[in-house]
Structure formats: structure tokens, C-alpha cells
C-alpha positions as CSV (number, residue, x, y, z in Angstrom):
1,M,0.7,55.5,-34.7
2,A,-1.5,54.3,-32.1
3,R,0.5,51.4,-31.3
4,S,3.3,53.9,-31.0
5,R,1.1,56.2,-29.2
6,G,-0.2,52.9,-27.1
7,Q,3.8,52.2,-25.7
8,L,4.6,55.8,-24.8
9,Q,1.6,55.6,-22.4
10,K,2.7,52.4,-21.2
11,L,6.3,53.9,-20.3
12,G,4.7,56.9,-18.6
13,A,2.7,54.4,-16.6
14,Y,5.7,53.2,-15.8
15,L,7.4,56.4,-14.9
16,R,4.2,57.8,-13.1
17,P,5.6,56.8,-9.6
18,H,9.2,58.0,-10.1
19,W,8.3,61.0,-11.7
20,R,10.2,63.5,-9.3
21,D,13.2,61.6,-10.2
22,A,12.8,61.1,-13.8
23,T,12.1,64.9,-13.5
24,L,14.8,66.4,-11.4
25,G,17.4,64.4,-14.2
26,V,15.5,65.8,-16.8
27,L,16.3,69.4,-15.7
28,A,20.0,68.5,-14.5
29,L,20.6,67.6,-18.4
30,L,18.9,70.9,-19.4
31,V,21.5,72.4,-16.8
32,V,24.3,70.2,-18.3
33,N,23.1,71.7,-22.4
34,S,22.9,75.2,-21.1
35,I,26.6,74.9,-19.9
36,G,27.7,73.1,-22.9
37,I,26.0,76.2,-24.9
38,Y,28.1,78.7,-22.8
39,I,30.9,77.8,-22.9
40,P,31.9,77.7,-26.7
41,L,30.5,81.4,-26.1
42,Q,33.2,82.4,-23.8
43,I,35.7,80.3,-25.8
44,R,34.9,82.5,-29.0
45,D,35.1,85.4,-26.9
46,A,38.2,84.5,-25.5
47,V,39.6,83.7,-28.6
48,D,38.4,87.6,-30.3
49,K,40.2,89.2,-27.7
50,L,43.4,87.6,-27.4
51,S,43.4,88.0,-31.4
52,V,43.7,92.0,-30.9
53,T,45.5,91.9,-27.4
54,F,47.6,89.4,-25.7
55,S,46.8,89.6,-21.7
56,V,47.7,86.5,-19.5
57,N,45.3,88.3,-17.1
58,E,42.6,87.3,-19.2
59,I,44.1,84.0,-20.7
60,L,44.0,83.1,-16.7
61,F,40.6,84.3,-16.0
62,Y,39.2,82.4,-19.5
63,A,40.5,79.0,-18.1
64,L,39.4,79.7,-14.5
65,L,35.8,80.3,-15.9
66,I,35.9,77.5,-18.5
67,L,37.4,75.2,-15.4
68,V,34.6,75.9,-13.0
69,L,32.0,75.9,-15.5
70,A,33.2,72.5,-17.0
71,S,33.5,71.1,-12.7
72,V,30.0,72.3,-12.7
73,M,28.8,70.3,-15.9
74,W,30.3,67.2,-14.8
75,V,29.0,67.2,-11.2
76,M,25.3,68.0,-13.2
77,R,26.1,65.2,-15.6
78,M,26.5,63.0,-13.0
79,T,23.8,63.5,-11.2
80,S,21.5,63.2,-14.4
81,R,22.7,59.8,-14.8
82,I,22.5,58.7,-11.3
83,L,18.7,60.0,-11.0
84,L,17.8,58.7,-14.7
85,F,19.4,55.4,-14.6
86,G,18.0,55.0,-10.8
87,V,14.6,55.5,-12.4
88,G,15.3,52.5,-15.1
89,R,16.2,50.2,-12.3
90,Q,13.3,51.6,-10.3
91,V,11.1,50.8,-13.0
92,E,12.7,47.2,-13.5
93,F,12.3,46.4,-9.6
94,D,8.6,47.8,-9.9
95,L,7.8,45.3,-13.5
96,K,9.7,42.3,-11.6
97,Q,7.1,42.8,-8.6
98,K,3.8,43.3,-10.6
99,I,5.0,40.1,-13.0
100,F,5.3,37.9,-9.7
101,N,2.3,39.1,-7.9
102,H,0.4,38.9,-10.7
103,L,1.3,35.2,-12.1
104,L,0.5,34.3,-8.9
105,K,-2.8,35.2,-9.3
106,L,-3.3,32.9,-12.2
107,E,-4.4,29.5,-12.4
108,P,-2.8,26.8,-12.8
109,A,-4.0,26.2,-16.2
110,Y,-2.0,29.4,-17.3
111,F,1.2,27.7,-17.2
112,A,0.1,25.1,-18.6
113,A,-0.6,26.7,-21.6
114,N,2.5,29.0,-21.0
115,T,5.9,27.6,-20.6
116,V,8.1,27.8,-17.6
117,G,11.6,29.3,-19.5
118,D,9.1,31.5,-21.6
119,L,7.6,33.5,-18.8
120,I,11.3,33.3,-17.1
121,N,12.9,35.5,-20.2
122,R,10.4,37.9,-20.2
123,A,10.3,38.4,-16.4
124,T,13.9,38.9,-17.0
125,S,15.5,39.7,-20.1
126,D,12.3,41.9,-21.6
127,V,12.5,43.6,-18.2
128,D,16.2,44.5,-18.5
129,N,15.2,46.1,-22.0
130,I,12.7,48.2,-20.4
131,R,15.4,49.3,-17.7
132,R,17.7,50.6,-20.7
133,L,14.9,52.2,-22.1
134,L,13.7,54.1,-19.4
135,G,17.5,54.8,-18.3
136,F,19.8,55.1,-21.2
137,A,17.7,56.0,-24.1
138,V,15.6,58.7,-21.9
139,L,18.7,60.3,-20.8
140,S,19.8,59.9,-24.5
141,L,16.9,61.3,-25.7
142,A,16.5,64.5,-23.2
143,N,19.9,65.3,-24.1
144,T,19.7,65.2,-28.1
145,I,16.1,67.3,-27.6
146,F,17.9,69.7,-25.4
147,A,21.3,69.6,-27.5
148,Y,19.6,70.4,-30.5
149,A,17.2,73.4,-28.7
150,L,19.8,75.4,-27.3
151,T,22.5,74.8,-29.7
152,L,20.8,75.3,-32.9
153,P,19.7,79.4,-31.8
154,A,22.9,79.8,-30.6
155,M,24.6,78.6,-34.6
156,V,21.8,80.8,-36.0
157,A,23.1,83.8,-34.1
158,I,26.6,83.2,-35.1
159,D,25.9,82.8,-39.1
160,A,22.3,81.2,-40.5
161,R,23.9,80.3,-43.7
162,L,26.5,78.2,-42.3
163,S,24.4,76.4,-39.8
164,L,21.7,75.8,-42.2
165,M,24.4,74.3,-44.6
166,A,26.3,72.4,-41.5
167,L,22.7,70.6,-40.9
168,S,21.6,70.1,-44.4
169,V,22.5,66.3,-44.3
170,Y,20.4,65.7,-40.8
171,P,17.0,65.5,-42.4
172,F,18.7,62.0,-44.2
173,M,19.4,60.7,-41.0
174,L,15.6,60.8,-40.1
175,I,14.8,59.3,-43.4
176,L,17.5,56.4,-42.6
177,V,16.2,55.6,-39.4
178,S,12.5,55.5,-40.9
179,L,13.8,53.4,-43.0
180,F,15.3,50.8,-40.6
181,S,12.4,50.8,-38.2
182,N,10.8,47.8,-38.8
183,R,13.5,45.4,-39.7
184,L,15.0,46.6,-36.1
185,R,11.7,45.8,-34.4
186,S,11.2,43.1,-36.4
187,Q,14.4,41.2,-35.7
188,Q,14.1,42.2,-32.5
189,L,11.4,40.6,-31.5
190,T,12.6,37.6,-33.3
191,V,15.9,37.9,-30.9
192,Q,13.6,37.8,-27.8
193,E,11.5,34.3,-29.1
194,E,14.5,32.4,-29.7
195,L,16.1,33.5,-26.4
196,S,12.8,32.3,-24.7
197,T,13.3,28.6,-26.6
198,V,16.5,28.1,-25.0
199,S,15.4,29.2,-22.0
200,E,13.1,26.9,-22.2
201,L,14.8,24.0,-23.1
202,V,17.4,24.7,-20.9
203,Q,14.6,24.7,-18.0
204,E,13.1,21.5,-18.6
205,D,16.2,19.5,-19.2
206,M,17.9,20.6,-16.1
207,S,14.7,19.6,-14.5
208,G,14.4,16.2,-16.2
209,I,18.1,14.9,-15.6
210,A,17.4,11.8,-14.4
211,L,15.5,11.4,-17.6
212,I,17.7,12.0,-20.0
213,K,20.4,9.9,-18.5
214,I,18.3,7.0,-18.1
215,Y,17.1,7.0,-21.5
216,G,20.4,7.9,-22.6
217,Q,19.3,11.2,-24.7
218,E,22.7,13.7,-23.9
219,E,23.6,13.9,-27.9
220,N,20.3,14.4,-28.6
221,E,19.3,17.3,-26.0
222,R,23.2,18.6,-26.9
223,R,22.3,18.2,-30.6
224,A,18.8,20.6,-30.1
225,F,20.7,22.8,-27.8
226,R,22.8,23.3,-30.6
227,E,20.0,24.1,-33.0
228,Y,17.7,26.5,-30.9
229,N,21.6,28.5,-29.7
230,R,22.7,28.5,-33.4
231,S,18.8,29.9,-34.2
232,L,20.0,32.5,-31.5
233,L,23.2,33.2,-33.0
234,N,21.3,34.1,-36.8
235,A,18.9,35.9,-35.3
236,N,21.4,38.2,-33.2
237,L,23.6,38.3,-36.3
238,K,20.9,39.7,-38.5
239,L,20.2,42.1,-36.0
240,A,23.8,43.3,-35.5
241,L,24.3,43.2,-39.5
242,T,21.4,45.9,-39.4
243,R,23.1,48.1,-36.5
244,N,26.3,47.6,-38.2
245,I,25.1,49.1,-41.4
246,L,22.8,51.8,-39.8
247,F,24.9,53.4,-36.9
248,P,28.1,54.2,-39.0
249,I,26.3,56.0,-41.6
250,L,24.4,57.9,-39.2
251,Q,27.6,58.6,-37.9
252,G,29.3,59.6,-41.0
253,I,26.2,61.3,-42.0
254,A,26.7,63.7,-38.6
255,Y,30.5,64.6,-38.8
256,G,29.7,65.3,-42.6
257,S,27.9,68.5,-41.6
258,A,31.3,69.2,-39.8
259,L,33.1,68.9,-42.8
260,I,30.8,71.5,-44.8
261,L,31.6,74.0,-41.9
262,L,35.1,73.5,-42.6
263,W,34.7,74.0,-46.7
264,F,32.6,76.8,-46.1
265,G,33.6,78.6,-42.7
266,G,37.2,79.3,-44.4
267,G,35.8,81.7,-47.0
268,S,33.1,83.8,-44.7
269,I,36.4,84.4,-43.0
270,A,38.2,85.9,-45.6
271,R,35.3,87.8,-46.0
272,G,34.6,89.2,-42.6
273,E,31.3,88.0,-42.7
274,I,32.8,85.9,-39.2
275,T,35.0,86.3,-37.1
276,V,37.8,83.3,-36.0
277,G,36.0,82.9,-32.7
278,D,32.6,82.3,-34.4
279,F,34.1,79.7,-36.5
280,I,35.4,77.9,-33.5
281,A,32.2,78.1,-31.6
282,L,30.4,76.9,-35.0
283,L,33.0,74.2,-35.0
284,I,32.7,73.1,-31.5
285,F,28.7,73.3,-31.6
286,V,28.8,71.2,-34.6
287,E,30.8,69.0,-32.6
288,R,28.1,69.0,-29.5
289,L,25.9,68.0,-32.1
290,A,27.7,65.0,-33.6
291,F,27.8,62.7,-30.3
292,P,24.1,63.4,-29.5
293,T,23.2,62.6,-33.1
294,A,25.6,59.4,-33.1
295,L,23.8,58.2,-30.2
296,L,20.4,58.4,-31.8
297,G,21.2,55.0,-33.6
298,F,21.7,53.7,-29.8
299,T,18.7,54.8,-28.5
300,I,16.6,53.7,-31.8
301,T,17.8,50.1,-30.6
302,A,17.1,50.7,-27.4
303,Y,13.6,51.6,-27.8
304,Q,13.0,48.9,-30.7
305,R,13.6,46.6,-27.8
306,G,11.8,48.2,-25.1
307,E,8.9,48.5,-27.7
308,V,8.9,44.5,-28.4
309,S,9.5,43.6,-24.5
310,I,6.7,46.5,-23.6
311,D,4.8,43.9,-25.7
312,R,5.6,40.7,-24.2
313,I,5.7,41.8,-20.8
314,E,1.9,43.1,-20.9
315,A,0.9,40.1,-22.8
316,I,1.3,38.9,-19.3
317,L,0.0,41.3,-17.1
318,S,-3.2,41.8,-19.5
319,V,-4.5,38.6,-19.1
320,E,-7.6,38.4,-16.3
321,P,-7.6,35.6,-14.0
322,K,-10.2,33.4,-14.9
323,I,-10.8,32.0,-11.2
324,Q,-11.0,35.4,-8.5
325,D,-13.3,36.4,-5.9
326,A,-16.6,37.9,-6.5
327,K,-17.3,41.4,-5.8
328,D,-19.5,40.6,-3.3
329,A,-17.6,37.3,-2.2
330,I,-18.8,35.7,0.8
331,P,-17.1,35.6,3.9
332,L,-16.0,32.0,5.6
333,P,-13.7,31.9,8.7
334,V,-12.3,28.4,8.4
335,A,-13.2,28.1,12.1
336,Q,-16.9,27.9,10.9
337,V,-16.1,25.9,8.0
338,Q,-18.1,22.4,9.2
339,G,-16.6,20.3,6.3
340,K,-19.5,19.2,4.0
341,L,-19.4,18.8,0.3
342,S,-21.7,18.2,-2.4
343,A,-22.3,18.5,-5.8
344,K,-25.2,19.0,-8.5
345,D,-25.0,18.4,-11.9
346,L,-21.3,19.3,-11.7
347,T,-20.2,19.5,-15.6
348,F,-16.8,20.5,-17.0
349,R,-14.7,20.5,-19.8
350,Y,-11.1,20.9,-21.1
351,P,-10.8,23.6,-23.4
352,G,-10.5,21.5,-27.0
353,S,-12.2,18.4,-25.1
354,S,-14.5,16.7,-27.5
355,Q,-15.9,15.1,-24.5
356,P,-16.9,16.3,-20.6
357,N,-13.9,15.6,-18.2
358,L,-16.6,15.8,-15.6
359,D,-20.6,14.7,-16.7
360,R,-23.4,15.7,-14.5
361,I,-21.7,14.9,-11.1
362,N,-23.9,15.2,-7.8
363,F,-22.7,13.5,-4.6
364,A,-22.7,14.6,-0.9
365,I,-20.0,13.9,1.8
366,S,-20.7,14.4,5.4
367,P,-18.5,16.7,7.5
368,G,-15.9,14.7,9.0
369,E,-16.2,11.5,6.4
370,T,-13.6,9.7,4.6
371,V,-14.7,8.8,0.7
372,A,-12.3,7.2,-1.5
373,I,-12.6,7.9,-5.1
374,V,-11.4,5.0,-7.3
375,G,-11.3,4.7,-11.5
376,A,-9.8,4.7,-14.1
377,I,-6.7,6.4,-15.4
378,G,-8.6,9.3,-17.2
379,S,-11.9,8.4,-15.4
380,G,-12.1,12.6,-14.2
381,K,-10.9,11.3,-10.4
382,S,-7.6,14.5,-10.4
383,T,-10.4,16.8,-12.9
384,L,-13.0,16.2,-9.7
385,A,-10.2,16.7,-6.9
386,N,-9.0,20.3,-8.7
387,A,-12.0,21.5,-8.8
388,L,-12.7,21.0,-5.3
389,P,-10.6,23.9,-4.2
390,R,-11.6,26.0,-7.1
391,L,-8.0,25.2,-9.4
392,L,-10.4,24.8,-12.5
393,D,-13.1,27.5,-13.7
394,I,-16.0,25.7,-13.1
395,D,-19.7,27.1,-13.5
396,P,-21.9,28.3,-10.5
397,N,-23.9,26.7,-8.4
398,Q,-22.5,23.0,-9.1
399,L,-20.1,22.4,-6.2
400,L,-20.8,23.4,-2.5
401,L,-19.3,23.8,0.9
402,D,-21.5,23.7,4.1
403,G,-24.2,24.7,1.5
404,Y,-22.4,27.5,-0.3
405,D,-21.7,27.8,-3.8
406,I,-17.8,27.7,-4.0
407,T,-17.8,30.3,-6.4
408,D,-19.0,33.1,-4.3
409,L,-17.3,32.2,-1.2
410,R,-13.4,33.9,-1.1
411,L,-10.9,31.9,-2.8
412,E,-8.7,32.6,0.6
413,D,-11.4,31.0,2.9
414,L,-12.0,28.8,0.4
415,R,-8.4,27.5,0.3
416,G,-7.8,27.9,4.0
417,A,-10.3,25.6,4.3
418,I,-9.1,22.8,1.8
419,A,-5.3,21.2,2.4
420,Y,-4.6,19.7,-0.7
421,V,-1.9,17.0,-1.9
422,P,-1.3,17.0,-5.8
423,Q,-0.1,13.9,-7.6
424,E,3.3,15.7,-7.8
425,S,4.6,16.2,-4.3
426,F,5.7,19.5,-5.0
427,L,9.2,20.2,-2.8
428,F,11.2,23.5,-2.6
429,S,15.1,23.6,-2.1
430,T,15.0,24.3,1.4
431,T,15.2,22.3,4.8
432,I,12.7,18.9,5.5
433,R,11.2,21.7,8.3
434,N,10.6,24.5,6.3
435,N,8.7,22.1,3.5
436,I,6.9,20.9,6.0
437,R,5.3,24.3,7.6
438,Y,5.4,26.1,4.8
439,G,1.4,26.4,4.9
440,K,2.2,27.8,8.6
441,P,5.5,29.2,8.7
442,M,5.5,30.0,12.3
443,A,4.6,26.1,13.4
444,E,6.6,25.3,16.3
445,Q,8.9,21.9,16.1
446,D,6.8,19.8,18.0
447,E,3.9,20.5,16.3
448,V,5.9,19.5,12.6
449,E,7.3,16.4,14.4
450,L,3.3,15.4,14.9
451,A,2.2,15.6,11.8
452,A,5.2,14.0,10.2
453,K,4.3,11.2,12.7
454,I,0.9,10.9,11.1
455,A,2.4,10.7,7.5
456,Q,4.6,8.1,8.4
457,I,7.7,10.3,7.9
458,H,9.0,10.7,11.0
459,G,11.6,8.1,11.5
460,E,13.1,8.1,8.0
461,I,13.8,12.3,8.7
462,L,15.6,10.9,12.4
463,N,17.8,8.8,10.1
464,F,19.0,12.0,7.8
465,P,22.0,13.2,9.1
466,Q,20.3,16.3,9.8
467,H,17.1,15.1,10.6
468,Y,14.9,17.8,10.1
469,D,17.4,20.6,9.1
470,T,18.6,18.1,6.2
471,I,17.9,20.2,2.7
472,V,16.0,18.3,-0.3
473,G,17.3,19.2,-3.7
474,E,15.6,21.2,-6.1
475,R,11.8,19.6,-6.2
476,G,12.9,17.4,-3.5
477,I,15.2,15.5,-5.7
478,T,17.2,14.1,-3.2
479,L,14.1,12.1,-1.4
480,S,12.3,9.0,-2.8
481,G,9.1,9.3,-4.2
482,G,7.2,7.5,-1.0
483,Q,9.2,10.5,1.1
484,R,8.4,13.1,-1.3
485,Q,4.8,12.5,-0.9
486,R,4.3,11.8,2.5
487,T,6.5,15.1,3.2
488,A,3.9,17.1,1.2
489,L,0.7,15.1,3.4
490,A,2.8,16.2,6.8
491,R,2.7,19.5,5.4
492,A,-1.0,19.9,4.3
493,L,-1.7,18.0,7.8
494,L,0.4,21.2,9.6
495,V,-1.9,23.4,8.4
496,D,-5.2,21.2,10.0
497,S,-7.6,22.5,7.1
498,P,-11.1,20.8,8.2
499,I,-10.8,19.1,4.2
500,L,-8.2,17.2,3.4
501,I,-8.1,15.8,-0.1
502,L,-5.4,13.1,-1.3
503,D,-4.9,13.2,-5.2
504,D,-3.2,9.8,-5.5
505,A,-0.9,11.4,-2.8
506,L,0.4,8.1,-2.0
507,S,0.8,6.1,-4.9
508,S,4.9,6.0,-4.1
509,V,4.0,4.1,-0.5
510,D,3.7,0.9,0.0
511,N,-0.6,-0.7,0.5
512,Q,0.8,-1.3,4.2
513,T,2.3,2.4,5.1
514,A,-0.6,4.0,3.2
515,T,-3.1,2.4,5.3
516,R,-1.7,3.0,8.4
517,I,-2.0,7.0,7.7
518,L,-5.4,6.7,6.8
519,K,-6.1,5.2,10.0
520,N,-4.2,8.0,11.5
521,L,-5.8,10.3,9.6
522,S,-9.8,8.5,10.2
523,E,-8.7,8.5,14.3
524,G,-6.0,11.3,14.6
525,T,-9.4,13.9,14.1
526,V,-13.5,14.6,14.5
527,R,-14.0,17.5,11.8
528,K,-11.6,16.7,9.5
529,T,-13.2,15.5,5.7
530,V,-10.9,13.0,3.7
531,V,-11.5,12.9,-0.1
532,F,-8.8,10.1,-0.9
533,I,-8.4,9.5,-4.5
534,S,-6.3,6.2,-4.8
535,H,-5.6,3.1,-7.3
536,Q,-4.5,1.3,-4.2
537,L,-7.9,-0.5,-3.7
538,S,-7.0,-2.1,-0.2
539,A,-6.1,1.0,1.5
540,A,-9.4,2.6,-0.5
541,A,-11.6,0.0,1.5
542,M,-10.7,1.7,4.7
543,A,-13.2,4.8,3.2
544,D,-16.4,5.0,5.0
545,R,-17.7,5.1,1.4
546,I,-16.2,4.8,-1.9
547,F,-17.0,6.5,-5.2
548,V,-16.3,4.5,-8.2
549,M,-15.5,7.0,-11.2
550,D,-16.0,6.4,-15.5
551,Q,-15.6,8.5,-17.9
552,G,-16.5,11.4,-16.3
553,R,-19.8,10.0,-14.1
554,I,-19.7,8.6,-11.3
555,V,-21.4,5.2,-11.7
556,Q,-21.1,3.7,-8.2
557,M,-21.2,4.7,-4.7
558,G,-21.2,2.6,-2.0
559,T,-19.3,1.1,1.5
560,H,-16.3,-1.4,0.0
561,G,-18.6,-4.3,1.2
562,E,-21.8,-2.7,-0.8
563,L,-20.1,-2.2,-3.8
564,L,-18.7,-5.8,-3.5
565,D,-21.4,-7.5,-3.0
566,H,-23.2,-6.1,-6.9
567,A,-21.4,-6.8,-10.1
568,G,-20.1,-3.7,-11.2
569,L,-16.5,-1.8,-12.3
570,Y,-15.3,-1.7,-9.0
571,R,-15.6,-5.6,-7.9
572,S,-13.7,-6.0,-11.5
573,L,-11.4,-3.4,-10.4
574,W,-10.9,-5.3,-6.8
575,D,-10.7,-8.5,-8.5
576,Q,-8.1,-7.5,-10.7
577,N,-6.3,-5.5,-7.4
578,K,-6.4,-9.1,-5.2
579,L,-4.6,-10.8,-8.9
580,E,-1.5,-8.2,-9.3
581,E,-1.2,-8.6,-5.3
582,A,-0.5,-12.1,-5.9
583,L,1.6,-11.9,-9.1
584,Q,3.7,-9.8,-6.4
């Protein structure tokens, strides 16, 4: 009961911004049902009068009256459908906007734990179910309530005994609906989950199509999709079977009331208890109740789908962002940022990890300094890079920007001060120009070209047929790995933030080009702090200082020359790097 009350409260919250249209739609349905009661009564009067005295004028009068009433009824019915279905569409729009806005607030860790395919399915299929619930189901439910509330008194006024006999089968419908309710909800949830699984597989396969072809795994993917699709089919068939058992029974019970009326009504007419007109009116009233009662099954299905979908959508909306502004967040305009970074016993552990991924790290990076961070895979370099712009939920008083605790700063200001190029160089399916100026959409062409030149990609762009208007494929698939990385670097350079973080962002670029890029960065700016994470030690050697990481800790710190003068991890990495270059 509490769960159902909570669902209704959610539906009320969805409808609240559109209460005027919803109210007008329901009032239009009230008018429709009022006219629907008035017309059979007029037919009753016409039949009774014409059975006594036949009059062409009276036939024309009643025919015209019924035609006018039916026309008004049709207009009002269309009005109610337009308004209520429109409310469903408005709620659909609001929910999609709300989900998208909420997802943008969540930290990257949330998307690592929740698959994209399932999130897309919730934002489309589940929202569509709620649209149906608040369109068709509300219309059907309101129509059923009005039909019963207005029709029953009219039937009882004609003949209470016949009316009660005709409606005596309806409680069985409520019992049947109650028995099937939990099964329908459970089967609908299974369908939604199986649909999410299929969506996830399709999304992953479309993203990794090159890998599938390289390893010749098309048949395995076909087999996996067939299994998931079969599970979805079976879930849908089970749901359809339950519905196909329930709805015909409901419809049969509804029409059973008409049979009872036909069976006992003839005797009432013969005994003079009711007139022929009364009997015809009762038949019409029973017919009026049969359709909304039969629709009750479809309304139940829409409600079951909507109920499941509400849970799935609220599961997203109820997630509180772990990384968000403090109530008294400190503003720090980018123009005031010097670019000093420091860490005090910085410690971080990913959920489920037995060892800290960052273990009591301490450092201070001066404004305008270029620092390279090197180390073996898994040493914590990328974790540190993600911690600086607060993409990770780190504890207070561990990372500072210009002396400010980054957890106290407004996120917008903190991230506005840092240009970050991650390992995966994500590009959008648009032109190269738009990809470069993503962080500064109104940038002029000369600004775009300058950033591209510093990133050593300008010359290659000019070799493309459409130059900067060249469309890159999804996720930049039409570009090489090195071109994607340098395009992403140009995007970061264009915003001209005081701090630039390169998280192995030149791994697909040769050492010579990487060295030129770093040289451009060090010569082309006087206020940019550069944190350069890389496995390319030849390029890292150009940095002002080098931090060497191992197992989440900074184990060495100094210039390239200083680190080579002492035995340690850096000298081992350097010797290994030179050996690999010699063998190439």
C-alpha cells in the first residue's frame, strides 16, 4: 500500500506542472459522459412516445437532438484526448530533460558502474511507458470513473433490481485483476530488464565493431545476441500470455451483464414493471459500461508498465551526486588563478580496492611549471590526474589550488581553471572545427588554427578534403589514434586554462612529435602549469621536474639529470626505455 501511495505521489509530481491541461481534459471527459447519459434517456423518451403515437416531426426532433448531442460529444471527446495525450507528451519531455540534466551532474564513477545501454533504455522506453500511463491510462481511468458514477444512478432510477442483477458480475472483475496484478508487475519488470540487456549488447557491439572484426568474433556476437533476444522474446510471450488470459475474461464478464439484462428484462416488460424505452436505455447503459470495463485491463497493463518504469527512472533521479558544490563554495574566477598545485598526504581508494590507489602523496607544483609524472602501469598516475579536477570523490584538505582546498571551490571555477586531456581522446560526430572549439564554441578560426598548430595537427587537417569542415565519425573513428589525441589536445589548448593536464594524451604520437608539442607548450605560455603523464620518457625528460610513482606513492622527485644521477626506479625505467628504442 505504501509503495502504491508513493507511486501515485510521483505521478502527481509529474503532472503538477501541467495540471491546467490535465484538469481541462478531465472536465471534457465529464461533459462527454454527461452527454452519454442524456442521449439514452432521450432515446427512451422517443421510443415510449412513438409507441403511443407515431409522429414524423417528433422523429425528426429527436434525430436532430441526438445528432447535435453526438456532435458535441465527439468534439469534447477529441478535446479530452488532445489535452490528456498532450500532457503525456509534456511529461515525457520533462522527464527526458530531467534525466539528462541529472546524468550530467553525476561523477564518472557512476557511469562505470551503470551500463550506457541500460541508462538509454530507461531514458527512452521507460519514459515512454510513463507517457502512456499519463495519457491513455489517465484518460481511460477518468472515463471509467465518470461512466460508472453517472451511469449507475441512471440505471438504478429506471429499475434498481435489474441494474443490480446486471452489475452483479463486476466484483469478479476486481478479484481477477487483484489476482493477476503482482504477476503482471513482475513480468513487466523482467521485460524491461531483458530489453536493457539487449540494448547494452547492441551499444557495445556498435562501439567495438572494429575489434569484433579483427578477432573474427561475428558469429559469437550473433550467438550472444540471439540468446539475449530469445530471452526478451520469452519474457514478452509470458507477459502476452498473461494479458491474453486476463483481458478476454474481463471482456466476457463485462458482456455477461448484458446477457443477464436480456434474460430478465423481457419478463419485466411483460409485467409492466418497465417500458420498452426503459429496457432499451438499460441496454445502452450496460453497453456504455462494457467498453470502459473492458479497457480496464489495458489500463492495468499501462499502470503496471508505468509503475515498473517509475521505479527504474527514480533509481536514476534519486542518486545524489557524490561530487558537488559545498553550500558555501568559494568562487575563484579563472583570471585570478595562478596555477599553483599542492597535495598534503593525498590518499584515495577506489570502492572495493584492498590497497590505496593514492597513498599519502605530497608535492607542490609552482605556477607555470611543467611536471612530468612517470611510472609503471597501475602506479596511480591516472588516478592522480583524475583527482586534480575533482573527478574523484577525494576527502577535504588534501589537494589545493592556489592555497584553496579544491573541495571548497565551486566545481565550475575549478574545472574552468584546468584543461584536461584524458587517455581516451573522445571526439564527437561533427566537424574537426567544432571538436576543437567544443570548450569555446564561439572561437574564431584563427584561434582554432593556432591551437591546432601548437598541437601539431594543423598540417594534417589541411590535407583532409574538407579541411576543418571534415566530419569525423562516431568517437572520431575516421581519424588515427595520434590524430584523435592531438585534436583533443588542441581542444584543451583553445580554452587557454591556467593548468593543463595531459594524462598519457600523447601515447599514440611519436616521440619526436610529442617532444615538439611539449616544447611549444613551454615556450608558448607564461602562466600555464602543465602536468604531463606519460610513458614516453624522452618527452618527459624535457619537463622542469619529474615525479616517479610506484604503487600509489611518489617515490622519486627531481629533474631528469638529478634522477639519473641516483640509482632508483627512474634510472631503471630510463635504461629500459633506451633499450626498447635501440631494438626498434
